[in-house]
Every structure is written in C-alpha cells, then in structure tokens.
N, C-alpha and C positions, 0 to 999 in steps of 0.2 A: 541148167539153172536147180540151183537147190532142192529139194523135196519139201514139201508144206508140212511144217513141223506135228507131230504127232497130237500135241498138245491141242490144236484147232483142230483135230479128227474126233466126234463123239455119233459112232452108230450103236447100236441104234440108239431109239431119243429115247435121253432121261427121265423116267417113267413121273418122276416128278413135275416136269415141263408143264405140263398140260391139266387142265382141268379133269380130274379122276371120276369112278366112277362111269356107268352105261351112260347113267340120266342125264348127267352133267355135258357127254359127252354128244348122246347120240338127241334130245330134243333141241336143243340148238338148231341142229341142221334138218330135224322134220319141220321147222315154222320153219325155217329157209328156205324151205322146197312149198310151202302150200302157195296151190295157185292163185295168180290176181285175173281180175277177168282183162283179158287182153287187149287191144285196141288192132285187131286186124291187117287190116290196110295198112297200120304203121308195123308193124310184123311183119307184110310180105318184101314190103321195102328194105327193111332191117337186113330180112334175108339176102336181099340181093347186096345189097353194099358187104355183107359179112363175106359173102363167094366173093365179091372182086377184092373185098380184100387179102380173101386168100390164093387167090392169083396172084397177088404183085407179090405176094411177098415167096413162094414158089418162086416165082421170076428173078429174083432176087439172092437166093441161096447159091452156091459155090460147092466145089468138090471139097469137103474134109482132109486135109494135110494126113498125110499117111504117120502112122502111128500115136495118134490124136481122136479124140472123141468128140470133142466142142470144137468148130473153128473159129480160126479168131477175125471174129466180127465183135463193134462195137455198138448196142445198142441205146438208144433213146430216143423217149417219149414228146413234143412239147406241143400245147396249141390244141387241146382236144374241146376247150371252151368258146374260146374267140381269139382274135387276134391279137396277140400282144407284145410288149417291147421284150427281147431277151434280155435280163438279168447281166450281170457282169459276173457273180456268181457261176451260171450254168456255164458260160463261156471258160471259166475256170475251171467246171466239175469237167468239162469236155475236151481241155487242156492237158490236164492231167490225167485223163485215160488214154490222150494220144502219146503224151509225153513219156507212160512206163510199157508203154504198147506198141511200140513204132511203127510194126510193119501190120497193125489191124486195121481191116474195114472197118469206117465208123458211116450208123446208119443213123440217117434221122430219122425220126416217124409222126409226122404231125395231117392236123386238119386247116388247122388255121398258120399260114405263113409269117414266121417270126419277123418282128422287121428290129433297126436305131444299128447302129455301129460295131455294137458285139453279134449282131447276124451277121453284118457286111463281114467280118472280118470269118467270121469261120465256114458262110456258106460252102467258097470254092474248095476248102477241103472235103468236105462232108459227100455226102451219098443221100441221095432225097429220095424218100416215099412220102407222097402226098396218098393219106387215106379218106375214106368218107368215112362220116359220121356213123356211131355205132349208139341209134336208139333205142332197139332191142338185142340181144341174145338168144334166138330161142324165143320164147312167151317170157323172158325177163326184160323186165323194163331196166333201160342201164337211165339213172336218172341223174348220176352225178359224175359229172368226170373222169375222178379218180377209178369210178368204176368202168368208166371205157377202156380208161389205158390200164388198167391191172388183165383185161380181157386182152386188149394189142399187143403186150408183151410179149401175154404164153406163147400167142401167133406168133411172133417174130422167133422166138425161141424152140416152136415147135417145127417150123416151115423154112427155118435157115441154120438156123444154133446160134451159139455165141455167149457174151457175156451184155445182161440187160444192168442198164445203173440208174436208179434217178440221176434227173437235171439238178439235183442239189450232191449228190457226193463229189467228196476228192479220194483220188485213186492213188497209194503210194508205194503200190509198186504191181508188176505183171502179175498177169493172170494164168501167165504161160505153166505153171506147174499146175492148173486145176483144168487141162485140158483133156487131161484119160479119165476125165469122169462122167458120168453119164449125165447126172443132173446133179446143182450146186447149191445148197441153200443156209443160210447161217440160222442160227439162234436170234428172235427176239429178244433185247434184254430186258427183261422183266420184272418186278418189284415183286416180295414177298407181299404172301396173300391172292396177288394179283394173276391173271389167268395169262400162260404165256403161250406160246405159238411161233410161228417161224415169219423172217419180213420176206416180204416177198421187193425189196429196195432194191437189192443185186442179190441177181441171183445165173448161173449161166444152165444150160440145157445146151445135149448133141439134138441134133435134127431128131424130128421124131421117138423122140427122147417118150418113153411110157409115161412117166410122173409126170409129165405136160400135157399129154393126150387124159390120162387120168383128172386131173385141176381142170382142165378145160370144161370136160363134161361138167364139173358144177357150174360155170356158168351161169348154163340154161334157169339154173335155178333163184338166183340173185333177188331178194327181195327189200333192200335196203333204199329207201324212198335219201339217201342224204346223210346227212352229219344226225344217221341214229345209230341204235342200240347193235345192228347188224352190219353197220358201216365196215369196219374191219372184218368183217367173217369171213369173205371165201379169200381175200389176202392172205391173211394170218392164220385165225384159227382152223380156218380147212384142209390150209396143208398141211397142219401138226399131224389133225385125223390122219389125212394118206399117210403119213412119216409114220403113224402106230398101226395101219394097218397094211401098207407096204413098204415097206421099210429098207428093200434090196435095190430099184432105182434111184435111189437116193441116194447122197453126200451129204450129211451134213456139220458142219461147222458149230464152233460154239462161237458166241459172239462176239469175244473180240479181234474173231477174222477179218470183218467187218463193217465191225461197230467202232 
C-alpha cells in the first residue's frame, strides 16, 4: 500500500483556518455551554439509554491488528429520526466502501430499521446495531437527529474504532494507509471570509483515542435547537478548537482527501 501523499497531511492546524482571536474562539463556546432548564425525567431515561449504547458498542469491539491503531471497521448511521426507505445512493455509498475495503467489517447503527429493496440486498452483509434514542446527553437536549448522529458516531469510534462515513459518501480508495494514526479528520472546504472548521462526515479513530474522548465531553453542552446558528458548532467548529488546543492526538488532512 502506497503511503498517504505528504500533500494531504497538514499538521498543525493552519492559523487561518478557523476564526481568529480569543473572543471569536471562546464566546461561542461559552454561549454553547449555558445551561438550559432540563427535564429531569427525560435526563434519567436518556442516561440509561446512553449507558446501553456504550455497552452495545463495547460488545462489538474486536482486537486491533498488529502494526495498526485503527481497526478495519466501517461505520454507518441511519434511521435516528423515523423508519425510512433506504435510498439508492446510500446503498451505493456502503457498497463503494466495502469494495475498496473488502476485508473490513461493516457496522450499521440505527434506531429505526430502514426498509425497501436496497436495504433487503444489503442487510445480510452488514452487522446491525440497533440503539435506543438519545433525547439528552448529560443535561444537553438532542433536539435534532443530526446531533444524535454526531454523538453516536463518536461513541462508535471511541469504543470500537474504525472509519465512520456519512451515508451519502462515495469511497474511492482503501483506508488502510490511515490505520497507523490515532484519529484522522479533514479540513472542511470553506469559502474566503467564512469561518472554517473540521468536518465529521468522514473520520477515523483508534479505540479510546484521546481526541474522541475530548470531543465527547463537549456533547453534554450542546444547546442547538435544530437548524439554528449553533447547528454545526459541536460537529464542525468545536473539533477545530480542539485541534488548536490539543494538536498531537489528531492527524489532519487537507480538504481534497475526504472531499
């Protein structure tokens, strides 16, 4: 396997990638952590669900191969909102990852099992992991299914490790040359004059990686109500902040690597 091109690796994080200045960096985080009045009954139920998810994740973990940090596992998340037909593009996304990583195990995490001919064709080739819903993480309400998916993918990488891919991504080559790292992300392709960040649509991690643990700690401070100005804070902007403060646990690729 050819080594990953040096042109795709960029450590540490470029100084111009994210918002500059302490005010721009820390005021959104402070606002994001303002505590809302929680529903205690729902929090207790959610805590039980969270513990159950972690238990199920741990049960699916396998020993990491010698010479690698990241195990050969592909993760996909779907069906956290409601029961839906599995789209054709999702079938192609999963098949493309399997084609380029033929020996890798494929884990499909869901709350509501999908249906339809594409699902029927894929299901026998997947390892299924049905999880309870996450209405809260700590005291933070998960009001949007995308935020639930953000947490679920981090739990999968923390407890199992491997490569997480959004259900609408196409894989063009093997991830084997990235298995030597601890945690891998790519820069979000951003436009001039707009704040950048890191994107969690595709990322790889070793089990119990330091970066995943740090990132998960922030999940309990999510205050987004859905499609608002905090919608992508924990998914895109917060990992960029972590990369500034804790550059060592992360291998950062330029945006063309994953986009």
